[in-house]
C-alpha positions as CSV (number, residue, x, y, z in Angstrom):
1,A,0.4,0.3,0.0
2,A,1.2,3.7,-0.5
3,D,-0.2,7.2,0.3
4,Y,-0.7,8.7,-3.0
5,G,-2.2,11.9,-2.0
6,K,0.5,14.2,-2.7
7,A,2.9,12.1,-5.3
8,P,5.8,13.9,-6.6
9,T,5.4,15.1,-10.1
10,L,9.0,14.1,-11.2
11,A,9.8,10.6,-11.9
12,P,9.6,8.3,-8.4
13,T,12.8,6.7,-9.2
14,Y,14.4,10.0,-8.4
15,P,12.4,12.2,-5.6
16,S,14.1,15.9,-5.1
17,E,15.8,16.1,-1.7
18,S,13.1,19.2,-1.0
19,Y,10.2,16.5,-1.4
20,K,12.1,14.3,0.9
21,R,12.2,17.2,3.5
22,E,8.3,17.6,2.9
23,R,7.6,13.8,3.4
24,V,9.9,13.7,6.6
25,S,7.9,16.4,8.1
26,R,4.7,15.1,7.3
27,A,5.7,11.4,8.7
28,K,6.6,13.2,11.7
29,A,3.3,15.1,12.2
30,Y,1.6,12.1,11.5
31,A,2.8,10.3,14.0
32,Q,2.5,12.9,16.6
33,G,-1.2,13.2,15.4
34,C,-1.7,9.8,16.2
35,A,-0.3,10.2,19.7
36,R,-2.5,12.9,20.5
37,S,-5.5,11.5,19.1
38,A,-5.0,7.7,20.5
39,G,-3.6,8.4,23.5
40,P,-2.9,5.4,26.3
41,A,-4.6,3.2,24.0
42,L,-2.4,3.6,21.1
43,R,0.4,1.0,22.1
44,H,-2.1,-1.4,22.2
45,Y,-2.8,-1.7,18.4
46,T,-0.5,-4.7,17.5
47,S,-1.0,-7.9,15.6
48,L,-0.7,-10.0,18.9
49,N,-3.6,-8.3,20.2
50,N,-5.7,-8.6,17.3
51,A,-4.5,-12.8,18.0
52,R,-5.9,-12.3,21.0
53,D,-9.2,-10.8,20.2
54,L,-9.8,-13.5,17.6
55,D,-9.9,-16.0,20.6
56,V,-11.9,-13.8,22.9
57,L,-14.8,-13.6,19.9
58,R,-14.0,-18.0,19.6
59,A,-14.8,-17.7,22.9
60,A,-17.4,-15.6,23.1
61,L,-19.2,-17.5,20.0
62,G,-19.1,-20.5,22.4
63,E,-16.7,-22.4,19.9
64,K,-14.0,-24.7,21.4
65,K,-12.1,-24.9,18.3
66,L,-11.8,-22.2,15.5
67,T,-12.0,-22.4,11.5
68,F,-10.1,-19.5,10.2
69,M,-9.4,-18.4,6.9
70,G,-7.5,-15.2,6.3
71,A,-5.7,-13.5,3.3
72,S,-2.7,-11.1,3.2
73,Y,-2.3,-9.6,7.0
74,G,-5.1,-11.8,7.4
75,T,-2.1,-14.7,7.5
76,Y,0.0,-13.0,9.7
77,F,-2.3,-12.7,12.9
78,G,-3.4,-15.9,11.7
79,A,0.0,-17.6,12.4
80,L,0.3,-16.0,15.4
81,Y,-2.8,-17.3,16.4
82,A,-1.9,-20.6,15.7
83,S,1.3,-20.3,17.6
84,L,-0.3,-19.1,20.4
85,F,-3.5,-21.3,20.9
86,P,-2.4,-24.5,18.9
87,S,-5.2,-26.5,20.7
88,H,-7.7,-23.9,19.8
89,V,-7.4,-24.3,16.1
90,R,-9.5,-26.9,14.0
91,R,-8.6,-25.9,10.6
92,M,-6.8,-22.8,9.1
93,V,-6.4,-21.3,5.8
94,F,-3.6,-18.7,4.8
95,D,-4.0,-17.1,1.1
96,S,-1.0,-15.0,0.2
97,A,1.1,-15.3,3.2
98,V,3.0,-12.4,4.9
99,N,6.8,-13.9,5.3
100,P,6.4,-14.2,9.4
101,D,10.1,-14.1,10.1
102,P,10.7,-11.7,12.9
103,D,13.3,-10.2,11.0
104,Q,11.1,-9.2,8.1
105,I,8.4,-7.5,10.2
106,W,7.9,-5.1,8.8
107,Y,10.5,-2.7,7.2
108,R,12.0,-5.5,5.5
109,N,8.9,-7.2,4.0
110,N,8.0,-3.4,2.6
111,L,11.2,-3.4,0.8
112,D,10.6,-6.9,-0.6
113,Q,7.3,-6.1,-1.8
114,S,8.4,-3.0,-3.5
115,L,10.6,-5.4,-6.0
116,A,7.9,-7.8,-6.2
117,F,5.7,-5.0,-7.6
118,E,8.4,-4.1,-10.1
119,R,8.2,-7.8,-11.5
120,R,4.4,-7.4,-11.5
121,W,4.4,-4.3,-13.0
122,A,6.8,-5.9,-16.1
123,D,4.2,-8.7,-16.3
124,F,1.5,-6.0,-16.7
125,R,3.4,-4.3,-19.4
126,A,4.3,-7.5,-21.4
127,W,0.7,-8.2,-21.4
128,V,-0.2,-4.7,-22.7
129,A,2.5,-5.0,-25.6
130,K,1.4,-8.5,-26.4
131,H,-2.2,-7.0,-27.0
132,D,-0.7,-3.7,-28.9
133,A,-3.4,-4.3,-31.7
134,T,-5.9,-3.4,-29.3
135,Y,-4.7,-0.9,-27.4
136,G,-1.9,1.1,-29.1
137,L,0.4,1.4,-26.4
138,G,3.6,-0.5,-27.7
139,A,4.7,-3.8,-28.6
140,T,7.5,-4.0,-26.3
141,P,7.3,-3.3,-22.4
142,E,9.5,-0.5,-22.8
143,E,7.2,1.3,-25.3
144,V,4.8,0.6,-23.2
145,Q,6.6,2.3,-20.1
146,H,7.2,4.9,-22.0
147,S,3.3,5.6,-23.0
148,Y,2.8,5.5,-19.5
149,E,5.3,8.1,-18.7
150,R,3.7,10.1,-21.7
151,V,0.4,9.9,-19.7
152,R,1.7,10.6,-16.2
153,A,3.9,13.7,-17.4
154,S,0.5,14.9,-19.0
155,L,-1.4,14.4,-15.8
156,A,1.5,16.4,-13.8
157,H,0.4,19.6,-15.8
158,H,-2.8,19.2,-16.6
159,P,-5.0,16.8,-14.2
160,A,-7.5,15.0,-15.6
161,G,-11.1,16.0,-15.2
162,G,-9.4,18.5,-12.2
163,K,-9.1,15.0,-10.3
164,V,-6.2,12.6,-11.7
165,G,-2.8,13.9,-11.2
166,P,0.3,11.8,-11.2
167,G,-0.6,9.9,-7.8
168,Q,-3.9,9.2,-8.8
169,L,-2.6,7.6,-11.8
170,H,-0.2,5.6,-9.9
171,A,-2.7,4.7,-7.3
172,A,-4.8,3.1,-9.9
173,M,-2.2,1.2,-12.0
174,L,-1.3,-0.2,-8.6
175,G,-4.2,-2.0,-8.5
176,A,-2.7,-3.8,-11.7
177,G,0.0,-5.2,-9.7
178,Y,-2.8,-6.9,-7.1
179,Y,-5.1,-8.1,-9.8
180,D,-4.9,-8.9,-13.1
181,D,-8.8,-8.6,-13.4
182,Y,-7.9,-5.2,-14.1
183,W,-5.0,-4.9,-16.6
184,A,-7.7,-4.7,-19.2
185,M,-9.3,-1.7,-17.4
186,R,-6.1,0.0,-17.0
187,A,-4.7,-0.4,-20.5
188,T,-7.8,1.1,-21.9
189,A,-7.7,4.1,-19.6
190,L,-4.1,4.7,-21.0
191,S,-4.9,4.1,-24.2
192,E,-8.0,6.3,-24.4
193,F,-6.1,9.0,-22.6
194,L,-3.5,8.9,-25.2
195,K,-6.3,9.5,-27.9
196,G,-7.6,12.7,-26.1
197,N,-10.7,10.4,-24.2
198,T,-10.2,10.9,-20.7
199,K,-13.2,9.8,-19.2
200,P,-12.0,6.3,-18.8
201,L,-9.5,7.3,-16.7
202,V,-11.4,9.8,-14.7
203,D,-13.5,7.1,-14.0
204,Q,-11.0,4.7,-12.5
205,A,-8.8,7.1,-10.8
206,S,-10.5,9.7,-9.3
207,P,-10.8,10.1,-5.6
208,Q,-14.1,8.7,-3.9
209,P,-14.9,11.2,-1.4
210,A,-17.8,8.7,0.4
211,A,-14.8,6.5,0.8
212,A,-12.3,8.9,2.3
213,F,-13.1,8.6,5.9
214,D,-12.9,4.9,6.1
215,N,-10.1,5.0,3.8
216,E,-8.3,7.3,6.5
217,N,-9.5,5.0,9.4
218,S,-8.0,2.1,7.4
219,N,-4.6,4.0,6.9
220,A,-4.7,4.6,10.7
221,V,-4.7,1.5,11.6
222,Y,-2.7,-0.3,9.7
223,T,-0.2,2.4,10.3
224,A,-0.8,2.0,14.1
225,V,-0.3,-1.9,13.7
226,E,2.8,-1.8,11.8
227,C,4.4,0.6,13.9
228,N,3.8,-0.9,17.1
229,D,4.7,-4.6,15.8
230,A,8.3,-4.2,15.7
231,P,11.3,-2.2,15.6
232,W,11.7,0.4,12.4
233,P,14.9,2.2,11.6
234,T,15.0,5.4,13.3
235,D,17.5,7.0,11.4
236,W,16.1,8.9,7.9
237,K,19.4,8.2,6.5
238,V,18.8,4.5,6.9
239,W,15.0,4.9,4.7
240,D,17.0,6.7,2.5
241,R,19.7,4.7,2.2
242,D,17.5,1.6,1.3
243,N,15.1,3.0,-0.7
244,T,17.5,5.2,-3.1
245,E,19.3,1.9,-3.9
246,L,16.2,0.0,-4.4
247,A,14.2,2.4,-6.5
248,T,17.4,1.9,-9.3
249,R,16.2,-1.7,-9.7
250,A,12.3,-1.0,-8.8
251,P,11.3,2.5,-9.3
252,F,7.4,1.5,-9.7
253,E,6.4,1.2,-6.2
254,T,9.3,1.7,-3.9
255,W,9.3,5.4,-2.6
256,D,5.4,5.3,-2.4
257,N,5.8,2.6,-0.3
258,A,8.2,4.5,1.9
259,W,6.3,7.3,2.4
260,M,3.5,5.0,3.3
261,N,5.4,3.6,6.3
262,L,7.6,6.6,7.1
263,P,5.6,7.6,10.4
264,C,7.2,4.4,11.9
265,A,10.4,6.1,11.9
266,F,9.0,8.5,14.3
267,W,6.5,6.7,16.0
268,P,6.4,7.8,19.8
269,A,4.7,4.4,21.0
270,P,7.1,1.6,22.3
271,R,7.4,-1.0,19.5
272,Q,7.7,-5.3,20.5
273,R,9.8,-7.5,19.4
274,P,7.9,-9.9,16.6
275,A,7.0,-13.2,17.9
276,D,8.9,-15.9,16.8
277,I,6.1,-17.9,14.8
278,R,6.5,-21.4,15.3
279,T,5.0,-24.9,16.1
280,E,6.3,-28.0,16.7
281,A,5.1,-31.8,15.1
282,G,1.6,-32.7,16.4
283,E,0.9,-29.7,18.4
284,L,-0.8,-27.7,15.6
285,P,-3.5,-29.6,13.3
286,P,-2.8,-29.8,9.4
287,T,-2.9,-26.1,8.0
288,L,-3.2,-25.3,4.1
289,I,-1.3,-22.7,2.6
290,L,-2.0,-20.7,-1.0
291,A,0.8,-18.6,-3.1
292,A,0.4,-17.7,-6.2
293,E,4.1,-17.7,-7.4
294,R,4.2,-13.8,-9.0
295,D,2.0,-12.2,-6.1
296,A,3.8,-9.0,-5.5
297,A,2.1,-7.6,-2.1
298,T,3.2,-11.0,-0.4
299,P,6.1,-12.3,-2.2
300,Y,6.7,-16.0,-2.5
301,P,9.3,-16.5,-0.3
302,G,6.7,-15.7,2.8
303,A,4.8,-18.7,1.9
304,L,7.7,-21.1,2.2
305,E,8.9,-19.4,5.6
306,L,5.4,-20.1,6.7
307,Q,5.3,-23.1,5.8
308,R,8.5,-24.2,7.5
309,R,7.5,-22.5,10.7
310,L,4.1,-24.2,10.9
311,S,4.7,-27.9,11.4
312,G,2.3,-30.2,9.2
313,S,1.3,-27.2,7.1
314,A,0.7,-27.8,3.2
315,L,1.4,-25.3,0.6
316,V,-0.5,-25.2,-2.7
317,T,1.2,-23.1,-5.4
318,E,-0.3,-21.3,-8.3
319,R,2.7,-21.2,-11.0
320,G,3.2,-18.3,-13.2
321,A,0.3,-16.3,-11.8
322,G,0.4,-13.0,-9.4
323,T,-3.1,-12.0,-8.4
324,H,-3.0,-11.5,-4.4
325,G,-5.8,-13.6,-2.6
326,I,-6.3,-16.3,-4.9
327,A,-9.2,-18.6,-2.9
328,G,-12.3,-18.2,-4.7
329,G,-10.8,-16.9,-7.4
330,P,-10.8,-18.0,-11.2
331,N,-8.4,-21.1,-10.3
332,A,-10.4,-24.1,-10.1
333,C,-7.4,-26.6,-9.2
334,V,-6.9,-23.8,-6.1
335,N,-10.4,-23.9,-5.2
336,D,-10.7,-27.4,-5.2
337,H,-7.7,-28.0,-2.6
338,V,-9.5,-25.4,-0.8
339,E,-12.9,-27.1,-0.7
340,A,-11.5,-30.5,-0.1
341,Y,-9.5,-29.2,2.9
342,L,-12.4,-27.5,4.7
343,L,-14.8,-30.1,4.2
344,T,-12.0,-33.1,5.4
345,G,-9.3,-31.1,6.8
346,K,-7.3,-33.2,4.8
347,T,-4.3,-31.3,3.1
348,P,-2.8,-32.0,-0.3
349,V,0.5,-33.7,-1.1
350,P,3.6,-32.0,-0.6
351,G,4.3,-30.0,-3.8
352,A,0.9,-29.3,-4.6
353,E,1.0,-27.1,-7.6
354,C,-1.8,-25.2,-10.0
355,A,-1.5,-24.2,-13.6
356,P,-2.1,-20.6,-13.6
357,H,-5.3,-19.3,-14.7
358,A,-6.3,-17.6,-17.8
359,E,-5.0,-14.5,-18.7
360,P,-7.7,-11.5,-19.0
361,N,-9.3,-10.9,-22.4
362,A,-8.0,-7.9,-24.2
363,V,-11.0,-5.3,-24.4
364,S,-11.0,-2.0,-26.2
365,L,-13.4,0.8,-26.8
366,E,-13.0,0.6,-30.1
367,R,-14.7,-2.8,-30.8
368,D,-18.4,-3.2,-30.8
369,D,-18.2,-6.6,-29.4
370,T,-15.6,-6.0,-26.2
371,R,-18.0,-2.8,-25.1
372,S,-20.2,-4.7,-23.2
373,E,-17.5,-6.7,-21.4
374,L,-15.7,-3.2,-20.6
375,H,-19.0,-1.8,-19.4
376,R,-19.2,-4.7,-17.2
377,R,-15.6,-4.3,-15.9
378,L,-15.9,-0.5,-15.4
379,N,-19.1,-0.6,-13.4
380,P,-18.2,-1.0,-9.7
381,G,-21.1,-3.1,-8.5
382,T,-19.9,-6.0,-10.5
383,Q,-16.2,-5.9,-9.6
384,L,-14.7,-8.8,-7.6
């Protein structure tokens, strides 16, 4: 995730020193604001407490054992629960697993995430290039990148609809890193913008005022939990060094990710040492881990690490795919494994793999036979 409210207008690989100083100042102010608003309660926003709260809910429902299915961050506090209360677990599914290594929580996980988003952004550009006849954005990933930069530069001078600047563009394109369902929509928006039609981009990337309050609340809780969960570098020079180096290899998301988490450098509440998630043989019932090989938000090594730490767990890998959160999606093989486990408690054989789900279909506003499909995808009420 990243903070896109005021993104720089220059290429994200090289934010200026003055912009860096501005973001440091904003991060300090945000951290101080959290301390004022939350007061003594601030220190209690932690993943460990989330796991403990989950057990309170289990007990309140009168359930002796818990069946749990968590995706993304849910895999982390689910793994904490499994480590704290293994005898209270009936079945657990971990979909798109956070790397639970204490040394990864959370600073290094975010660096790894930025590198993985670069790979996924490359996947998107390769797909767009393959469909150059539809979108006209370039026949190579490099040409598609150039088209994207043209859109970005134009928006820096003239925001589309007075609402969509470079930051909003990048936030929309980040969605393509999470879900390939968005690929056709985002490619169409770029293509139409360069033809003079800004409406698709405005429709897809404009801020939603009705969601602003909920989004900010979500962002505040995210920040509090991650900052409280673990030690973070407290010297801006460390952040600057690590992200400057990483941005030379992974410019797409590195700095935006850094800005999102920078309040943790100045966090006023005490930080804890992350728990060493681990269960011994026979302590925990068999659990199921799902992972897409090219997932950007929770890179694949995290699933391997979780499997090593939870004795008796089984891993199902969707090879060659990168959607974040794969249970209940378009891959029947993945869904069959999940359903069999939830119904019977039996895990698949070691090394279970699924072929990737089908790539998205290319659609274009200029082709009558695809307009209804594009309309369906652009309608918020029908998106997954």
